[in-house]
N, C-alpha and C positions, 0 to 999 in steps of 0.2 A: 325332435324339437331343438336339436343343436343348431341348425341353420337359423331358425327364427330368433333364438336367443343371441346368436352371434350379431345379427342385424340389430337387435335391441340393446346390445351391450353399450353402445355409444351413449344411450340415453338412461340406461339402468345400471347402477354401480355394480350390483352383484345379486345373486339369489339368496345369500345368507348374510346375517348381520356380521359375522366374523370376517367375511370377505369385504364387507362394506366399510368397516372402521378404518382400515388403512387408506382407503380412497378418500374418505372425509378428512383424515389427518393430513393428507398430501394437499388438499385444498386449503386447509387451515393454515398450513406452513407457508402458503403463497399469499397469505393476508385476506383470504376470503372466508366470510362466515359461512356456516353450514347449518342446514336443517335436514334431518333424517326424515324420510317419509316411507313408512312400510306400506307396500302396495296392498290393495284390497278394498272392496266396497260392497255395500248392499247385502249384508249377511242376514239370512232369515231363519237360521238354526241357532237355538239358545246355547248349545254346546260350543259352537263355533264362536259365538259372541264372547262367551267366558274365555276361550282360548286367546281371542283377539285382545281382549282386555290385559290378560297376563302377558301376552307378548309386548304390548305397548309398555307395560310396567317394566318388564325386563329390559326394554330398549332404553328407557329412562335411566335405569341403574347401570346398564353397561356404559353408556355415554358418561355418566358420573364417574365411573371407575376408570376412564381413559385419562385421568390425571391432567385435564386442561388442554389436551391436544385436539379436542373437538368441542365445539359450542354445545352447551346444554340447551338444545333447541330441537323439537320434533314437530311434525305435522301429523294430525290424525283425522279420521273420518268418523262422524258420529254413527253413520250407517254400519260401521264395524262394531259398534258398542250396543247395538239393539234398537236404534232409533226406529227402524221400520216395524219392529216387533211390538215394542211397548216403550213409549217415551219415559216413563217412570224408571224402567229398567236401565235405559240409556243414561238417564240422569244419575242414577245410583253408581253405575260403572264409571261415569266421568268424574263424580266426586272422589271416588276411590283412587283413580288415576291422578287426579290433581292434588290430592293429598300427598302422594309420593313425589310428585313434581315440586311441591312446595318445599319439602324437606331437602331436596337436592338442588334447589335453585334453578329448575328446568323450566323453560318457556314452552307452552304447548298451543300450537296454532290449530284451531278447528277449521278444517278445510270446508269449502262450500261445494255442494253437489247440485243436482238438479233442482228445478223450481218446485218439485213435489216435496222437497224437504227444506226449502229456504226459510219459511216462517218458523218451522220447527227448530231449525239450527239457531236462528237468532234468539228465539225464545229460551232454548236451553242455555245458551251463552249468557244471556241476561240473568238467568237463575244462579248460575255459578260465579259470575264475575265479581260480586261483592266480596266473596270469600277468597278470591285468588286473583286480585287485581294485577299483580306482577307476574303471574304465571299462565295466564291464558289471554289469547287474542282470536280474532275471526278473520275471515276472508269475505270481501264483498266484490261483486262482479259489476263492472261499469255498464254492461249492455243491458242489464235489467231495468225496467222503467221504474221500479220501486226504489232503486238504490240511492237516490238523492236523500230521501227520508231516512234510510238506514245510516248513511254517512253523517247526517246531522245528529241522529240519536247517539251514534258511537263517539262523535265529538263531544257531546254533552257528558257522556259517561266517562271520557278520557280513556277509552278502550283502544288497544293497539290493533290497527286494521292492516290487513294485506290487500292492496287494491290490484285486481287483474281485470282484463278485458271480459273474460268469460269464454268458456270452451264448449258448452253443452249446446245442443240444437234446441231452441226454445221457440214457442209460437210468437207471431208478431204482436199479439196483444199483451205479451209479457216482456219481450225483449226487443231492442232496436236490432234491425237486420243489416243495415248498410254500415260499412266500416267507417266512412267519414263521420257519421253521427256518433258511433261508438267511440271514436277518438275524441270528439268534442266533449262527450260526457266524462270520459276518462280524465281529461285535462281539468275539467271543472272540479271533479272530485279530488283529484291530486292536490289542487290548490287549497281546497277546503281542509283536506287532512293535514297537509303540511303546516297551514297557517293556524288551524284551530285544534288539531288532533294531537295524539300522543305517539310519537315515533312510529310513523306509518311505513310500511313496506310498499315501495313503488315497483310492482312486479310486472316487467314488460321486456320484450326483446325488440320492441318497435323503436327504431332509431329516432323517429320523429317525436315520440313521446319522451324518450330519454333526453333529447336535446331540449325540448320545451320545459322539462322539469329542471334541468341545469340552468336555463335561462331565467326561469321563475325565481329560484333561490337566490341567484346572483342579483337580479334586479331588486329583490326585496331584502337583501343582506340577511338572508336566513342561513345560519350556521349548518355545515354538512352533517353535524351530529344530531339534527333534528329529525332525520329520516334515513332510510337506506334504500338502495336499489336491490331488486331480487331477480334472479334468473334461474333457469333449470340446468341441471347437471347435463353436460355433454353438448350444450349449445353455446357456441361463441365464447369459449373459454378465454381466447386472447382478448375479447372485448370486456369480459368480466374483470380480468387482471388489470386492464388499462383503466377502467372506471375506479377500481380500488386504488391504483397508483395516483389518480387525481385527487385522492383524499376523501372519496365518498365511500360510505359503507356499502358493501356488495355482499349479499347473502346468496348462496347457492343451494337450491332445493335438490336433495340427493335421494331419488327413489331406489328402493331395493325390495327384494322378496320374490317368492316363487309365483306370485299372482300378477307378474308382469304381462303375460299374454292377454288375459281378459282386460286389463287396464288399457293397453294400447289398442287392442282391436276394438274396444267400446269407443275410444276416442276417434279413431279412424272412420268408424261407421257413422258417427253422429254429424260430423262436419267435414266436408270435403277440403275445407281450408286447412284442417289439421294434416291431411296427407301432404299437401304441398309444403307446409311449414316444416314437417320433418324431412322431406325429400331435400328442400333447399338447405336445411341446416346440417345435413350429414357431411357436407364438404365445405361448410362456411366457418370461418374463425371469428 
């Protein structure tokens, strides 16, 4: 497994939290925000669910102990907390995790997975949000045909949304399939979230979307502190630093953990665009 992990190392900080913390600290020192993302998904064993919950809680406490050298900010997957086993189990685990996050001032982003759990993820989010308004946010995917209504709902709640294009392979009756349409929807939702939402994360590596976002906030005199850009670790770090130097918030999602191989092999199997995306960015700054 050494060779595959060597190839993945550009996009995965490390296999352990201890090795990941210095990586996040180095990014933070360059003026980049960080979100730590422990890899793993779709757990179907209750014992492993319990372990994942405890690992997430330990992650929160470890970041808090880093004395301000890393943002108190993590990303989690509800399928790691028992979502596919029993939603009530998942909800209980999430409440326990968010209670710790609240005491440490940690922000927890609920990642969005496939459409088989989209409604469940939003439903669970809405159940915990009233008690943890400052500690929990959600991801919405621009390519899903339901997303406009979800964006409107999150704006009403004043919930923090991370907007991405969407990476899973989904059927045409649920998701837009062509990139021009996906970009159109993305820009529509970007404008809604920045103008009506609460500190959204504009998560994209697409230069056209980045430029359009900058133009929108400039044309409408929207302060840079109303939103932030977000990118993935290992992809276009020079660009990340340049955007931060322009005065925009820039957050880097830093994945780590020993579940990196299933994570990347799953993504590469699902969408051929992901293969080309990674290959292009292996040598792109």
